[in-house]
Backbone as CSV, one residue per row, in Angstrom:
resi,resn,N_x,N_y,N_z,CA_x,CA_y,CA_z,C_x,C_y,C_z
1,UNK,-44.221,52.398,84.634,-44.697,53.068,83.424,-46.221,53.006,83.381
2,UNK,-46.855,54.143,83.074,-48.308,54.161,82.978,-48.728,53.915,81.533
3,UNK,-49.914,53.354,81.376,-50.435,53.038,80.050,-51.870,53.536,79.949
4,UNK,-52.229,54.021,78.762,-53.584,54.512,78.546,-54.548,53.404,78.169
5,UNK,-54.043,52.247,77.809,-54.898,51.125,77.445,-54.115,49.832,77.433
6,UNK,-54.827,48.730,77.622,-54.221,47.405,77.627,-54.873,46.569,76.529
7,UNK,-54.071,46.034,75.639,-54.556,45.186,74.549,-54.316,43.733,74.941
8,UNK,-55.390,42.967,75.022,-55.301,41.576,75.453,-55.672,40.636,74.319
9,UNK,-54.734,39.808,73.914,-55.061,38.682,73.041,-55.972,37.736,73.821
10,UNK,-56.689,36.889,73.122,-57.648,36.005,73.796,-57.159,34.556,73.799
11,UNK,-57.169,33.900,72.636,-56.799,32.484,72.575,-55.310,32.307,72.843
12,UNK,-54.990,31.527,73.855,-53.607,31.311,74.237,-53.112,32.284,75.288
13,UNK,-53.894,33.329,75.546,-53.519,34.338,76.543,-54.520,34.378,77.691
14,UNK,-55.802,34.474,77.352,-56.856,34.454,78.370,-57.539,33.095,78.462
15,UNK,-57.667,32.426,77.325,-58.305,31.108,77.301,-57.477,30.169,76.442
16,UNK,-57.698,28.893,76.652,-57.130,27.871,75.770,-58.247,26.890,75.484
17,UNK,-58.707,26.875,74.219,-59.865,26.068,73.889,-61.094,26.645,74.564
18,UNK,-61.715,25.869,75.419,-62.919,26.318,76.127,-62.676,26.501,77.617
19,UNK,-61.407,26.680,78.004,-61.075,26.840,79.422,-60.288,28.133,79.640
20,UNK,-60.637,28.914,80.672,-59.829,30.091,80.991,-58.433,29.678,81.458
21,UNK,-57.432,30.465,81.094,-56.092,30.280,81.645,-56.167,30.573,83.147
22,UNK,-55.609,29.724,84.003,-55.664,29.989,85.449,-55.155,31.391,85.793
23,UNK,-55.954,32.130,86.535,-55.587,33.474,86.956,-55.952,34.573,85.984
24,UNK,-56.433,34.220,84.781,-56.709,35.236,83.761,-57.905,36.110,84.125
25,UNK,-58.952,35.508,84.659,-60.144,36.284,85.020,-59.792,37.325,86.075
26,UNK,-59.060,36.914,87.097,-58.651,37.849,88.149,-57.741,38.939,87.594
27,UNK,-56.888,38.594,86.640,-55.980,39.581,86.052,-56.762,40.683,85.346
28,UNK,-57.798,40.308,84.601,-58.631,41.302,83.921,-59.363,42.167,84.943
29,UNK,-59.880,41.548,85.984,-60.579,42.313,87.025,-59.642,43.321,87.685
30,UNK,-58.403,42.932,87.907,-57.448,43.845,88.542,-57.112,45.026,87.628
31,UNK,-57.091,44.789,86.323,-56.871,45.896,85.393,-57.964,46.942,85.543
32,UNK,-59.190,46.481,85.606,-60.312,47.409,85.735,-60.250,48.152,87.069
33,UNK,-59.913,47.429,88.121,-59.805,48.060,89.439,-58.730,49.141,89.454
34,UNK,-57.713,48.968,88.607,-56.633,49.954,88.516,-56.969,51.094,87.558
35,UNK,-58.171,51.055,86.982,-58.598,52.105,86.069,-58.076,51.959,84.662
36,UNK,-57.601,50.772,84.311,-57.077,50.514,82.971,-58.141,49.828,82.120
37,UNK,-58.475,50.435,80.994,-59.486,49.851,80.125,-58.841,48.859,79.166
38,UNK,-59.328,47.634,79.135,-58.766,46.665,78.194,-59.525,46.628,76.868
39,UNK,-58.823,46.251,75.826,-59.438,45.862,74.561,-59.073,44.407,74.329
40,UNK,-60.072,43.595,74.063,-59.871,42.169,73.833,-59.771,41.969,72.323
41,UNK,-58.615,41.542,71.845,-58.353,41.506,70.407,-58.004,40.085,69.985
42,UNK,-58.845,39.521,69.128,-58.669,38.130,68.705,-58.592,38.036,67.192
43,UNK,-57.786,37.127,66.702,-57.758,36.842,65.275,-58.788,35.792,64.879
44,UNK,-59.724,35.504,65.755,-60.842,34.623,65.410,-61.743,35.357,64.415
45,UNK,-61.916,34.819,63.198,-62.715,35.527,62.205,-64.160,35.049,62.102
46,UNK,-64.521,33.989,62.795,-65.813,33.358,62.518,-66.879,33.593,63.576
47,UNK,-66.500,34.053,64.760,-67.508,34.373,65.759,-67.801,35.863,65.722
48,UNK,-69.084,36.226,65.751,-69.433,37.635,65.826,-68.942,38.201,67.151
49,UNK,-68.835,39.515,67.209,-68.375,40.140,68.451,-69.303,39.788,69.609
50,UNK,-70.612,39.810,69.350,-71.546,39.502,70.433,-71.415,38.055,70.879
51,UNK,-71.296,37.139,69.931,-71.148,35.725,70.285,-69.862,35.495,71.064
52,UNK,-68.804,36.182,70.655,-67.521,36.030,71.345,-67.601,36.619,72.754
53,UNK,-68.241,37.792,72.874,-68.406,38.412,74.189,-69.231,37.514,75.107
54,UNK,-70.292,36.935,74.564,-71.123,36.025,75.362,-70.319,34.806,75.804
55,UNK,-69.489,34.305,74.911,-68.660,33.143,75.235,-67.696,33.459,76.374
56,UNK,-67.001,34.584,76.274,-66.051,34.949,77.319,-66.764,35.242,78.636
57,UNK,-67.925,35.875,78.555,-68.698,36.139,79.771,-69.109,34.842,80.449
58,UNK,-69.421,33.827,79.647,-69.838,32.545,80.222,-68.700,31.864,80.975
59,UNK,-67.456,32.219,80.638,-66.305,31.668,81.351,-66.011,32.431,82.641
60,UNK,-66.636,33.619,82.785,-66.421,34.416,83.984,-65.720,35.738,83.760
61,UNK,-65.363,36.061,82.505,-64.712,37.339,82.221,-65.745,38.462,82.207
62,UNK,-65.340,39.604,82.708,-66.180,40.795,82.692,-65.787,41.649,81.495
63,UNK,-66.697,41.785,80.535,-66.395,42.599,79.360,-67.668,43.010,78.661
64,UNK,-67.547,44.034,77.838,-68.642,44.516,77.015,-68.296,44.273,75.554
65,UNK,-69.321,44.071,74.744,-69.110,43.825,73.317,-68.258,44.919,72.674
66,UNK,-68.418,46.156,73.133,-67.687,47.276,72.537,-66.184,47.190,72.779
67,UNK,-65.765,46.360,73.744,-64.344,46.210,74.043,-63.693,45.096,73.237
68,UNK,-64.467,44.417,72.412,-63.985,43.238,71.700,-63.750,43.552,70.226
69,UNK,-62.588,43.165,69.747,-62.212,43.329,68.344,-61.799,41.964,67.818
70,UNK,-62.352,41.556,66.683,-61.978,40.276,66.087,-61.508,40.489,64.649
71,UNK,-60.835,39.493,64.120,-60.429,39.567,62.713,-61.644,39.683,61.812
72,UNK,-62.738,39.039,62.204,-63.962,39.135,61.419,-64.548,40.529,61.427
73,UNK,-64.569,41.171,62.599,-65.143,42.519,62.682,-64.282,43.531,61.937
74,UNK,-62.960,43.382,62.011,-62.070,44.288,61.281,-62.228,44.083,59.779
75,UNK,-62.315,42.822,59.354,-62.493,42.525,57.928,-63.769,43.153,57.393
76,UNK,-64.873,42.975,58.117,-66.153,43.533,57.679,-66.104,45.055,57.628
77,UNK,-65.492,45.655,58.637,-65.411,47.120,58.705,-64.597,47.688,57.552
78,UNK,-63.437,47.109,57.298,-62.562,47.634,56.243,-63.169,47.401,54.863
79,UNK,-63.722,46.224,54.632,-64.319,45.943,53.325,-65.516,46.842,53.065
80,UNK,-66.320,47.102,54.095,-67.474,47.986,53.924,-67.024,49.404,53.580
81,UNK,-65.917,49.823,54.170,-65.424,51.180,53.938,-64.722,51.314,52.587
82,UNK,-63.947,50.305,52.203,-63.108,50.431,51.013,-63.653,49.707,49.788
83,UNK,-64.523,48.722,50.001,-65.044,47.934,48.875,-66.547,47.702,49.026
84,UNK,-67.246,48.718,49.524,-68.660,48.556,49.851,-69.545,48.165,48.690
85,UNK,-69.160,48.542,47.480,-69.985,48.231,46.311,-69.517,46.979,45.578
86,UNK,-68.491,46.324,46.099,-67.910,45.169,45.418,-68.618,43.867,45.810
87,UNK,-68.496,42.871,44.950,-69.070,41.546,45.207,-67.978,40.621,45.743
88,UNK,-68.300,39.932,46.825,-67.314,39.118,47.528,-67.569,37.634,47.328
89,UNK,-66.506,36.906,47.000,-66.544,35.443,47.035,-65.768,35.022,48.270
90,UNK,-66.407,34.265,49.148,-65.833,33.960,50.455,-65.429,32.499,50.547
91,UNK,-64.177,32.259,50.883,-63.717,30.947,51.314,-63.627,31.041,52.831
92,UNK,-64.626,30.534,53.506,-64.703,30.696,54.950,-65.977,30.087,55.486
93,UNK,-66.228,30.313,56.760,-67.367,29.690,57.425,-68.528,30.664,57.566
94,UNK,-69.682,30.120,57.970,-70.906,30.916,58.026,-70.796,32.099,58.978
95,UNK,-70.024,31.954,60.057,-69.879,33.059,60.996,-69.252,34.284,60.355
96,UNK,-68.285,34.075,59.468,-67.688,35.194,58.741,-68.694,35.784,57.766
97,UNK,-69.399,34.938,57.044,-70.399,35.428,56.094,-71.453,36.273,56.803
98,UNK,-71.862,35.843,57.987,-72.858,36.595,58.755,-72.368,38.010,59.048
99,UNK,-71.108,38.134,59.425,-70.558,39.456,59.739,-70.449,40.330,58.495
100,UNK,-70.099,39.741,57.370,-69.982,40.508,56.133,-71.352,40.976,55.659
101,UNK,-72.345,40.113,55.748,-73.704,40.514,55.356,-74.246,41.593,56.290
102,UNK,-73.928,41.494,57.568,-74.385,42.501,58.532,-73.799,43.873,58.224
103,UNK,-72.667,43.903,57.520,-72.044,45.163,57.101,-72.553,45.607,55.731
104,UNK,-73.644,44.973,55.256,-74.283,45.306,53.974,-73.379,45.044,52.779
105,UNK,-72.531,44.042,52.908,-71.688,43.637,51.791,-72.374,42.542,50.985
106,UNK,-72.144,42.542,49.685,-72.780,41.565,48.794,-71.878,40.352,48.608
107,UNK,-72.409,39.173,48.931,-71.677,37.921,48.758,-72.243,37.175,47.563
108,UNK,-71.366,36.564,46.775,-71.802,35.818,45.602,-71.368,34.367,45.724
109,UNK,-72.163,33.475,45.173,-71.851,32.045,45.182,-71.045,31.631,43.960
110,UNK,-71.176,32.404,42.884,-70.446,32.112,41.645,-69.150,32.921,41.636
111,UNK,-68.031,32.227,41.704,-66.742,32.923,41.764,-66.486,33.786,40.533
112,UNK,-67.142,33.467,39.421,-66.931,34.236,38.197,-67.462,35.661,38.321
113,UNK,-68.335,35.896,39.307,-68.922,37.224,39.489,-68.220,38.045,40.565
114,UNK,-67.113,37.550,41.086,-66.479,38.183,42.245,-65.551,39.328,41.864
115,UNK,-65.566,40.361,42.707,-64.589,41.443,42.622,-63.505,41.292,43.681
116,UNK,-63.840,40.580,44.762,-62.922,40.386,45.882,-63.031,38.940,46.359
117,UNK,-61.904,38.286,46.576,-61.879,36.976,47.224,-61.471,37.183,48.678
118,UNK,-62.318,36.738,49.596,-62.018,36.807,51.025,-61.728,35.391,51.504
119,UNK,-60.535,35.175,52.053,-60.133,33.838,52.494,-59.920,33.823,53.997
120,UNK,-60.339,32.702,54.610,-60.288,32.598,56.066,-60.292,31.128,56.460
121,UNK,-60.349,30.880,57.762,-60.449,29.510,58.239,-61.739,28.884,57.723
122,UNK,-61.645,27.645,57.303,-62.804,26.896,56.819,-62.542,25.430,57.109
123,UNK,-63.205,24.930,58.157,-62.949,23.553,58.575,-63.564,22.527,57.643
124,UNK,-64.295,23.000,56.622,-64.785,22.105,55.588,-64.097,22.347,54.256
125,UNK,-62.940,23.000,54.283,-62.206,23.364,53.072,-61.937,22.138,52.207
126,UNK,-62.180,22.282,50.896,-62.089,21.136,49.994,-61.267,21.462,48.754
127,UNK,-60.991,20.421,47.998,-60.280,20.577,46.727,-61.075,21.474,45.787
128,UNK,-62.395,21.304,45.767,-63.229,22.128,44.892,-63.139,23.603,45.277
129,UNK,-63.116,23.885,46.576,-63.002,25.282,47.000,-61.642,25.862,46.628
130,UNK,-60.610,25.049,46.746,-59.278,25.505,46.350,-59.252,25.809,44.856
131,UNK,-59.907,24.973,44.081,-59.989,25.198,42.637,-60.743,26.485,42.330
132,UNK,-61.869,26.703,43.016,-62.643,27.931,42.802,-61.824,29.173,43.156
133,UNK,-61.049,29.074,44.230,-60.200,30.204,44.615,-59.148,30.472,43.545
134,UNK,-58.554,29.408,43.016,-57.571,29.544,41.936,-58.187,30.247,40.741
135,UNK,-59.371,29.805,40.341,-60.023,30.398,39.175,-60.427,31.848,39.448
136,UNK,-60.864,32.135,40.665,-61.233,33.512,41.007,-60.044,34.439,40.862
137,UNK,-58.898,34.019,41.371,-57.711,34.871,41.365,-56.965,34.854,40.040
138,UNK,-57.446,34.065,39.086,-56.836,34.115,37.750,-57.126,35.448,37.069
139,UNK,-58.138,36.163,37.567,-58.420,37.524,37.102,-57.578,38.484,37.940
140,UNK,-56.605,39.152,37.351,-55.707,40.011,38.140,-56.404,41.201,38.778
141,UNK,-57.615,41.518,38.319,-58.346,42.653,38.889,-59.088,42.287,40.173
142,UNK,-59.193,40.994,40.462,-59.865,40.568,41.694,-58.925,40.779,42.871
143,UNK,-59.413,41.459,43.902,-58.621,41.677,45.112,-58.615,40.403,45.958
144,UNK,-57.499,40.149,46.612,-57.316,38.958,47.450,-57.117,39.446,48.887
145,UNK,-58.073,39.132,49.756,-58.055,39.614,51.135,-58.084,38.429,52.091
146,UNK,-57.192,38.427,53.069,-57.191,37.404,54.112,-57.669,37.995,55.425
147,UNK,-58.403,37.211,56.201,-58.898,37.731,57.480,-57.797,37.824,58.521
148,UNK,-56.878,36.877,58.523,-55.808,36.859,59.527,-54.759,35.839,59.096
149,UNK,-53.518,35.999,59.565,-52.438,35.127,59.110,-52.164,33.920,59.996
150,UNK,-52.984,33.665,61.013,-52.679,32.598,61.971,-52.687,31.227,61.292
151,UNK,-51.520,30.625,61.159,-51.430,29.308,60.516,-52.028,28.217,61.390
152,UNK,-51.891,28.371,62.703,-52.467,27.404,63.641,-53.175,28.162,64.751
153,UNK,-54.071,27.452,65.446,-54.752,28.017,66.604,-54.717,26.984,67.724
154,UNK,-54.593,27.445,68.978,-54.488,26.500,70.091,-55.847,25.952,70.505
155,UNK,-55.881,24.692,70.913,-57.054,24.091,71.538,-56.627,23.561,72.901
156,UNK,-57.550,22.887,73.595,-57.217,22.359,74.916,-56.068,21.362,74.865
157,UNK,-55.937,20.665,73.737,-54.954,19.584,73.663,-53.813,19.859,72.687
158,UNK,-54.143,20.284,71.458,-53.115,20.473,70.437,-53.492,21.641,69.539
159,UNK,-52.523,22.112,68.758,-52.809,23.140,67.765,-53.515,22.517,66.561
160,UNK,-54.370,23.330,65.919,-55.067,22.902,64.706,-54.894,23.992,63.648
161,UNK,-55.094,23.661,62.360,-54.899,24.662,61.312,-55.850,25.847,61.457
162,UNK,-55.336,27.041,61.148,-56.131,28.259,61.200,-56.266,28.892,59.829
163,UNK,-56.665,30.158,59.823,-56.885,30.865,58.557,-55.640,30.883,57.685
164,UNK,-54.483,31.091,58.308,-53.253,31.169,57.526,-52.976,29.925,56.716
165,UNK,-53.395,28.771,57.230,-53.196,27.522,56.492,-54.016,27.516,55.205
166,UNK,-55.260,27.988,55.299,-56.123,28.049,54.117,-55.590,29.092,53.136
167,UNK,-55.250,30.260,53.668,-54.745,31.340,52.816,-53.471,30.909,52.099
168,UNK,-52.566,30.255,52.818,-51.313,29.815,52.197,-51.537,28.745,51.140
169,UNK,-52.560,27.911,51.323,-52.888,26.929,50.287,-53.320,27.632,49.007
170,UNK,-54.115,28.689,49.170,-54.562,29.456,48.005,-53.385,30.180,47.362
171,UNK,-52.525,30.760,48.184,-51.317,31.411,47.666,-50.487,30.425,46.851
172,UNK,-50.395,29.204,47.349,-49.578,28.196,46.693,-50.045,27.845,45.298
173,UNK,-51.361,27.784,45.098,-51.855,27.426,43.769,-52.036,28.642,42.867
174,UNK,-52.371,29.793,43.459,-52.642,30.984,42.649,-51.378,31.772,42.336
175,UNK,-50.317,31.550,43.125,-49.092,32.301,42.903,-49.239,33.778,43.202
176,UNK,-50.176,34.110,44.098,-50.417,35.500,44.477,-50.477,35.619,45.986
177,UNK,-49.800,36.613,46.527,-49.937,36.926,47.939,-51.204,37.761,48.140
178,UNK,-51.792,37.725,49.333,-52.961,38.579,49.583,-52.629,40.054,49.363
179,UNK,-53.584,40.776,48.805,-53.423,42.220,48.665,-53.541,42.911,50.014
180,UNK,-54.270,42.289,50.932,-54.429,42.862,52.269,-54.733,41.752,53.263
181,UNK,-54.205,41.910,54.478,-54.523,41.018,55.592,-55.132,41.886,56.684
182,UNK,-56.204,41.407,57.306,-56.999,42.285,58.152,-56.747,42.160,59.654
183,UNK,-56.446,41.003,60.156,-56.271,40.832,61.598,-54.879,41.238,62.043
184,UNK,-54.568,40.961,63.306,-53.203,41.209,63.797,-52.188,40.490,62.908
185,UNK,-51.083,41.114,62.531,-50.541,42.399,62.993,-50.810,43.570,62.057
186,UNK,-51.856,43.528,61.248,-52.072,44.525,60.201,-52.373,45.911,60.778
187,UNK,-52.019,46.968,60.052,-52.333,48.330,60.497,-53.821,48.553,60.737
188,UNK,-54.672,47.859,59.971,-56.114,48.022,60.166,-56.536,47.606,61.569
189,UNK,-55.891,46.587,62.122,-56.199,46.165,63.488,-55.742,47.216,64.493
190,UNK,-54.574,47.809,64.257,-54.065,48.854,65.154,-55.007,50.052,65.157
191,UNK,-55.476,50.454,63.984,-56.388,51.592,63.892,-57.670,51.330,64.671
192,UNK,-58.186,50.110,64.580,-59.403,49.771,65.314,-59.150,49.779,66.814
193,UNK,-58.000,49.291,67.237,-57.636,49.307,68.660,-57.579,50.739,69.179
194,UNK,-56.955,51.630,68.427,-56.840,53.021,68.867,-58.211,53.668,69.015
195,UNK,-59.112,53.392,68.082,-60.464,53.955,68.190,-61.199,53.366,69.387
196,UNK,-61.037,52.077,69.608,-61.738,51.415,70.709,-61.276,51.935,72.060
197,UNK,-59.983,52.102,72.229,-59.428,52.536,73.510,-59.373,54.054,73.653
198,UNK,-59.522,54.773,72.542,-59.376,56.218,72.602,-57.979,56.616,73.009
199,UNK,-56.996,55.862,72.549,-55.602,56.080,72.938,-54.690,55.808,71.754
200,UNK,-53.536,56.456,71.753,-52.526,56.171,70.742,-51.851,54.840,71.052
201,UNK,-51.498,54.123,70.006,-50.912,52.793,70.182,-49.658,52.827,71.042
202,UNK,-48.825,53.848,70.871,-47.564,53.886,71.620,-47.767,54.094,73.119
203,UNK,-48.993,54.444,73.510,-49.298,54.608,74.933,-49.998,53.381,75.510
204,UNK,-50.008,52.289,74.737,-50.695,51.066,75.162,-49.702,49.927,75.397
205,UNK,-50.149,48.945,76.130,-49.395,47.708,76.368,-50.186,46.560,75.768
206,UNK,-49.509,45.654,75.088,-50.169,44.496,74.494,-49.646,43.217,75.119
207,UNK,-50.565,42.293,75.406,-50.230,40.994,75.978,-50.710,39.914,75.019
208,UNK,-49.817,39.012,74.615,-50.220,37.948,73.713,-49.248,36.787,73.733
209,UNK,-49.646,35.704,73.075,-48.823,34.489,73.080,-48.120,34.234,71.757
210,UNK,-48.394,35.060,70.740,-47.813,34.811,69.421,-46.820,35.911,69.062
211,UNK,-45.637,35.489,68.660,-44.629,36.447,68.225,-45.020,37.119,66.913
212,UNK,-45.514,36.322,65.955,-45.725,36.837,64.605,-46.964,37.701,64.460
213,UNK,-47.833,37.724,65.454,-49.024,38.573,65.381,-49.041,39.582,66.522
214,UNK,-49.171,39.097,67.749,-49.294,39.999,68.899,-48.053,40.867,69.085
215,UNK,-46.902,40.221,69.200,-45.670,40.962,69.471,-45.239,41.768,68.246
216,UNK,-45.391,41.197,67.063,-45.038,41.935,65.841,-45.877,43.201,65.711
217,UNK,-47.178,43.089,65.946,-48.034,44.270,65.856,-47.634,45.307,66.894
218,UNK,-47.397,44.844,68.121,-47.012,45.767,69.173,-45.726,46.504,68.865
219,UNK,-44.724,45.778,68.374,-43.441,46.417,68.050,-43.604,47.455,66.946
220,UNK,-44.336,47.098,65.899,-44.508,48.024,64.778,-45.251,49.290,65.201
221,UNK,-46.192,49.130,66.139,-47.031,50.260,66.551,-46.449,51.034,67.724
222,UNK,-45.328,50.575,68.266,-44.704,51.273,69.377,-45.288,50.961,70.737
223,UNK,-46.028,49.866,70.847,-46.599,49.468,72.128,-45.542,48.808,73.009
224,UNK,-45.780,48.798,74.307,-45.022,47.940,75.208,-45.518,46.519,74.998
225,UNK,-44.619,45.569,74.783,-45.023,44.213,74.414,-44.740,43.219,75.530
226,UNK,-45.719,42.351,75.758,-45.608,41.311,76.785,-45.975,39.974,76.156
227,UNK,-45.040,39.040,76.133,-45.298,37.687,75.641,-45.594,36.771,76.821
228,UNK,-46.646,35.963,76.698,-46.946,34.962,77.724,-46.660,33.572,77.173
229,UNK,-46.291,32.676,78.079,-45.868,31.331,77.683,-47.021,30.323,77.670
230,UNK,-48.249,30.784,77.756,-49.390,29.871,77.852,-49.971,29.481,76.501
231,UNK,-49.372,29.962,75.413,-49.916,29.689,74.093,-48.971,28.923,73.201
232,UNK,-48.754,29.440,71.990,-48.062,28.670,70.960,-46.552,28.889,70.916
233,UNK,-46.036,29.884,71.646,-44.606,30.199,71.556,-43.816,29.488,72.642
234,UNK,-42.875,28.630,72.232,-42.026,27.951,73.211,-40.672,28.666,73.291
235,UNK,-39.813,28.180,74.180,-38.530,28.841,74.403,-37.644,28.817,73.161
236,UNK,-37.700,27.733,72.390,-36.891,27.645,71.174,-37.320,28.710,70.171
237,UNK,-38.644,28.859,69.976,-39.142,29.863,69.032,-38.785,31.269,69.486
238,UNK,-38.867,31.507,70.788,-38.524,32.825,71.316,-37.046,33.137,71.090
239,UNK,-36.181,32.159,71.353,-34.741,32.372,71.194,-34.357,32.599,69.733
240,UNK,-35.089,31.968,68.822,-34.756,32.062,67.402,-35.356,33.284,66.718
241,UNK,-36.264,33.961,67.394,-37.001,35.056,66.770,-36.205,36.351,66.755
242,UNK,-36.408,37.139,65.694,-35.830,38.478,65.637,-36.643,39.462,66.466
243,UNK,-37.860,39.069,66.825,-38.705,39.917,67.655,-38.283,39.780,69.111
244,UNK,-38.261,40.890,69.813,-37.764,40.904,71.191,-38.804,41.554,72.102
245,UNK,-39.680,40.756,72.717,-40.700,41.333,73.601,-40.054,42.115,74.745
246,UNK,-40.735,43.161,75.178,-40.231,43.935,76.321,-40.258,43.113,77.603
247,UNK,-41.253,42.234,77.711,-41.387,41.388,78.895,-41.848,39.998,78.460
248,UNK,-41.422,38.983,79.174,-41.891,37.609,78.962,-42.382,37.090,80.305
249,UNK,-43.642,36.646,80.344,-44.256,36.172,81.578,-44.730,34.738,81.411
250,UNK,-44.787,34.021,82.511,-45.334,32.671,82.468,-46.806,32.701,82.104
251,UNK,-47.517,33.739,82.540,-48.962,33.802,82.347,-49.437,35.234,82.501
252,UNK,-50.608,35.524,81.943,-51.231,36.828,82.142,-51.538,37.070,83.614
253,UNK,-51.607,36.007,84.393,-51.829,36.156,85.833,-50.711,36.946,86.498
254,UNK,-49.541,37.011,85.849,-48.387,37.727,86.398,-48.278,39.157,85.876
255,UNK,-49.323,39.645,85.209,-49.239,40.936,84.524,-48.944,42.097,85.473
256,UNK,-49.400,41.993,86.717,-49.153,43.072,87.687,-47.667,43.419,87.784
257,UNK,-46.805,42.450,87.530,-45.366,42.665,87.720,-44.763,43.625,86.706
258,UNK,-45.482,43.910,85.607,-44.925,44.800,84.586,-45.747,46.073,84.416
259,UNK,-46.762,46.263,85.239,-47.595,47.460,85.139,-47.042,48.569,86.030
């Protein structure tokens, strides 16, 4: 089967922590040699696209900033388009704030002045911030936006809490689900992928390690789906899931077998 584009998850698929997955660099190079353009799609919301591209390049991957899509870049793009005049209260880290400001969005420090609450990973998340989020969302007119649903993220040794953990904590106290989620598997991420690759989603193949984001997005969008075992999904989770990847590989290094 031929594909017009290849969507590659990053953490857990190409890298784990600060180390490339064995064979991943060569796999990306072979895609290019075959004339297949990849899009690198990450639910990392805190690194700018350029910083992320520089990071991957330092590991040996060949890529351009224009091929990289992150939860942060999608969040900034959608908010600028749909809420450009609104004031944002951010529960998140400086890297996310930098991307939002670069999109000419207004950030406020006083939650009482917010029109939109943006929630994301925050490794300094505190009780006071949770309280501020609760008070912000007590106004039903304030929009609640999450950057991505990843409850955990992989590191070299163990999983650690991700954006979804922070967002779910806010949901728990505010009694409100997010009005919108921006990263995988949201439609906004699919739209950005299609623009980046210049291809329809159903003509693309996606490779990732997470059932609830990578594979879920691929199934909903009609992509060919490939799950790799190098990330957070183990055999028990795969067997118990209602999601059924088209292919399951030990690693992205084996991608040639399904192209």
